[in-house]
MDTraj code that builds the backbone (N, CA, C; nanometers):
import mdtraj as md
import numpy as np

residues = "MET ALA ARG PRO GLN MET LEU LYS LEU PRO GLU VAL LEU ALA GLU LEU ASN MET SER ARG ALA ALA PHE TYR ARG LEU ARG ALA ARG GLY LEU ALA PRO LYS LEU ILE LYS LEU PRO ASN GLN GLN VAL ARG VAL ARG ARG ASP ASP LEU ASP ALA TRP LEU ALA ARG TYR GLU GLU ALA ALA".split()
xyz = np.array([
    [0.0846, -0.1188, 0.0000],
    [0.0000, 0.0000, 0.0000],
    [0.0889, 0.1248, 0.0000],
    [0.0609, 0.2157, -0.0904],
    [0.1409, 0.3366, -0.1016],
    [0.1051, 0.4351, 0.0090],
    [0.2056, 0.5059, 0.0567],
    [0.1822, 0.6092, 0.1582],
    [0.1186, 0.7306, 0.0912],
    [0.0360, 0.8045, 0.1636],
    [-0.0267, 0.9226, 0.1035],
    [0.0786, 1.0277, 0.0681],
    [0.0553, 1.0976, -0.0414],
    [0.1477, 1.2014, -0.0837],
    [0.1378, 1.3204, 0.0118],
    [0.2535, 1.3684, 0.0539],
    [0.2608, 1.4829, 0.1431],
    [0.3195, 1.6004, 0.0660],
    [0.2485, 1.7127, 0.0647],
    [0.2929, 1.8308, -0.0074],
    [0.3537, 1.9314, 0.0892],
    [0.4614, 1.9946, 0.0459],
    [0.5197, 2.1031, 0.1237],
    [0.4313, 2.2260, 0.1060],
    [0.4354, 2.3149, 0.2038],
    [0.3501, 2.4330, 0.1981],
    [0.3732, 2.5165, 0.0720],
    [0.4977, 2.5387, 0.0274],
    [0.5145, 2.6146, -0.0979],
    [0.4475, 2.5479, -0.2184],
    [0.4420, 2.4150, -0.2197],
    [0.3737, 2.3443, -0.3283],
    [0.2231, 2.3707, -0.3224],
    [0.1682, 2.3690, -0.2015],
    [0.0250, 2.3961, -0.1836],
    [-0.0067, 2.5394, -0.2245],
    [0.0770, 2.6333, -0.1795],
    [0.0541, 2.7738, -0.2121],
    [0.0613, 2.7974, -0.3622],
    [0.1546, 2.7322, -0.4300],
    [0.1662, 2.7474, -0.5756],
    [0.0430, 2.6908, -0.6451],
    [-0.0036, 2.5762, -0.5988],
    [-0.1218, 2.5147, -0.6607],
    [-0.2460, 2.6023, -0.6424],
    [-0.2561, 2.6665, -0.5262],
    [-0.3715, 2.7510, -0.4971],
    [-0.3534, 2.8937, -0.5476],
    [-0.2324, 2.9258, -0.5921],
    [-0.1988, 3.0628, -0.6331],
    [-0.2342, 3.1599, -0.5206],
    [-0.1823, 3.1283, -0.4012],
    [-0.2169, 3.2018, -0.2799],
    [-0.0890, 3.2380, -0.2053],
    [-0.0893, 3.3519, -0.1410],
    [0.0261, 3.3911, -0.0601],
    [0.0240, 3.3148, 0.0723],
    [0.1404, 3.3080, 0.1338],
    [0.1513, 3.2432, 0.2652],
    [0.0637, 3.3167, 0.3667],
    [0.0636, 3.4496, 0.3616],
    [-0.0173, 3.5281, 0.4558],
    [-0.1664, 3.4979, 0.4398],
    [-0.2129, 3.4908, 0.3159],
    [-0.3550, 3.4612, 0.2912],
    [-0.3896, 3.3212, 0.3412],
    [-0.2982, 3.2255, 0.3196],
    [-0.3217, 3.0891, 0.3655],
    [-0.3349, 3.0855, 0.5176],
    [-0.2456, 3.1548, 0.5867],
    [-0.2503, 3.1534, 0.7329],
    [-0.3697, 3.2322, 0.7870],
    [-0.4191, 3.3302, 0.7122],
    [-0.5445, 3.3964, 0.7525],
    [-0.6604, 3.2973, 0.7451],
    [-0.6647, 3.2177, 0.6380],
    [-0.7679, 3.1123, 0.6280],
    [-0.7556, 3.0149, 0.7437],
    [-0.6315, 2.9780, 0.7729],
    [-0.6075, 2.8816, 0.8808],
    [-0.6544, 2.9372, 1.0149],
    [-0.6290, 3.0657, 1.0392],
    [-0.6704, 3.1279, 1.1651],
    [-0.8228, 3.1267, 1.1808],
    [-0.8941, 3.1307, 1.0680],
    [-1.0411, 3.1258, 1.0718],
    [-1.0946, 2.9830, 1.0656],
    [-1.0039, 2.8837, 1.0620],
    [-1.0463, 2.7440, 1.0580],
    [-1.0940, 2.7001, 0.9212],
    [-1.0500, 2.7686, 0.8151],
    [-1.0994, 2.7404, 0.6807],
    [-0.9952, 2.6770, 0.5885],
    [-0.8763, 2.6532, 0.6364],
    [-0.7694, 2.5965, 0.5530],
    [-0.7707, 2.4436, 0.5615],
    [-0.7067, 2.3783, 0.4653],
    [-0.6955, 2.2319, 0.4757],
    [-0.6118, 2.1939, 0.5975],
    [-0.6321, 2.0724, 0.6439],
    [-0.5618, 2.0233, 0.7619],
    [-0.4118, 2.0182, 0.7366],
    [-0.3337, 2.0681, 0.8331],
    [-0.1879, 2.0678, 0.8235],
    [-0.1292, 1.9626, 0.9166],
    [-0.0129, 1.9139, 0.8793],
    [0.0633, 1.8222, 0.9635],
    [0.1945, 1.8914, 0.9953],
    [0.2232, 1.9077, 1.1230],
    [0.3486, 1.9701, 1.1638],
    [0.4463, 1.8593, 1.2020],
    [0.5573, 1.8549, 1.1322],
    [0.6587, 1.7535, 1.1554],
    [0.7454, 1.7910, 1.2752],
    [0.8183, 1.6938, 1.3310],
    [0.9042, 1.7236, 1.4462],
    [1.0078, 1.8329, 1.4186],
    [1.0472, 1.8504, 1.2928],
    [1.1445, 1.9548, 1.2588],
    [1.0764, 2.0896, 1.2309],
    [0.9484, 2.1013, 1.2669],
    [0.8668, 2.2220, 1.2531],
    [0.8228, 2.2519, 1.1104],
    [0.8567, 2.1683, 1.0149],
    [0.8067, 2.1877, 0.8791],
    [0.6604, 2.1450, 0.8729],
    [0.5901, 2.2017, 0.7755],
    [0.4465, 2.1766, 0.7615],
    [0.4220, 2.1000, 0.6320],
    [0.3299, 2.0051, 0.6377],
    [0.2907, 1.9281, 0.5202],
    [0.1383, 1.9229, 0.5134],
    [0.0893, 1.9022, 0.3910],
    [-0.0541, 1.8829, 0.3674],
    [-0.0677, 1.7543, 0.2873],
    [-0.1534, 1.6650, 0.3332],
    [-0.1783, 1.5420, 0.2564],
    [-0.2523, 1.5787, 0.1284],
    [-0.2141, 1.5180, 0.0179],
    [-0.2799, 1.5425, -0.1115],
    [-0.4294, 1.5175, -0.0995],
    [-0.4686, 1.4095, -0.0322],
    [-0.6111, 1.3763, -0.0167],
    [-0.6860, 1.4862, 0.0588],
    [-0.6231, 1.5424, 0.1632],
    [-0.6871, 1.6494, 0.2409],
    [-0.7050, 1.7752, 0.1555],
    [-0.6031, 1.8084, 0.0755],
    [-0.6122, 1.9267, -0.0107],
    [-0.7211, 1.9073, -0.1159],
    [-0.7249, 1.7894, -0.1777],
    [-0.8265, 1.7625, -0.2797],
    [-0.9678, 1.7678, -0.2214],
    [-0.9867, 1.7126, -0.1008],
    [-1.1179, 1.7149, -0.0362],
    [-1.1577, 1.8586, -0.0006],
    [-1.0620, 1.9368, 0.0468],
    [-1.0866, 2.0766, 0.0808],
    [-1.1291, 2.1546, -0.0427],
    [-1.0574, 2.1344, -0.1534],
    [-1.0924, 2.2026, -0.2780],
    [-1.2307, 2.1612, -0.3272],
    [-1.2633, 2.0344, -0.3147],
    [-1.3936, 1.9837, -0.3598],
    [-1.5076, 2.0491, -0.2824],
    [-1.4886, 2.0735, -0.1526],
    [-1.5934, 2.1395, -0.0729],
    [-1.6222, 2.2791, -0.1274],
    [-1.5175, 2.3511, -0.1641],
    [-1.5374, 2.4868, -0.2157],
    [-1.5874, 2.4868, -0.3581],
    [-1.5521, 2.3844, -0.4332],
    [-1.6015, 2.3728, -0.5704],
    [-1.7521, 2.3539, -0.5690],
    [-1.8019, 2.2717, -0.4778],
    [-1.9449, 2.2460, -0.4689],
    [-2.0188, 2.3716, -0.4242],
    [-1.9556, 2.4526, -0.3393],
    [-2.0208, 2.5731, -0.2873],
    [-2.0260, 2.6843, -0.3918],
    [-1.9343, 2.6801, -0.4866],
    [-1.9278, 2.7880, -0.5861],
    [-2.0341, 2.7717, -0.6852],
])
top = md.Topology()
chain = top.add_chain()
for i, resn in enumerate(residues, 1):
    res = top.add_residue(resn, chain, resSeq=i)
    for name in ("N", "CA", "C"):
        top.add_atom(name, md.element.get_by_symbol(name[0]), res)
traj = md.Trajectory(xyz[None], top)
């Protein structure tokens, strides 16, 4: 079984065409995709979580 793909935050920001500040504003309001904080303080987003998050907004639009 393959492990889920983990995206670095710059990859997520590029895909969303969003600034880091805008992303963290969404996160502060509880509207961003789920993040995983690694022991080295780096942040990752599971591909599945990002796709599900995008799908929720696609349906709302």
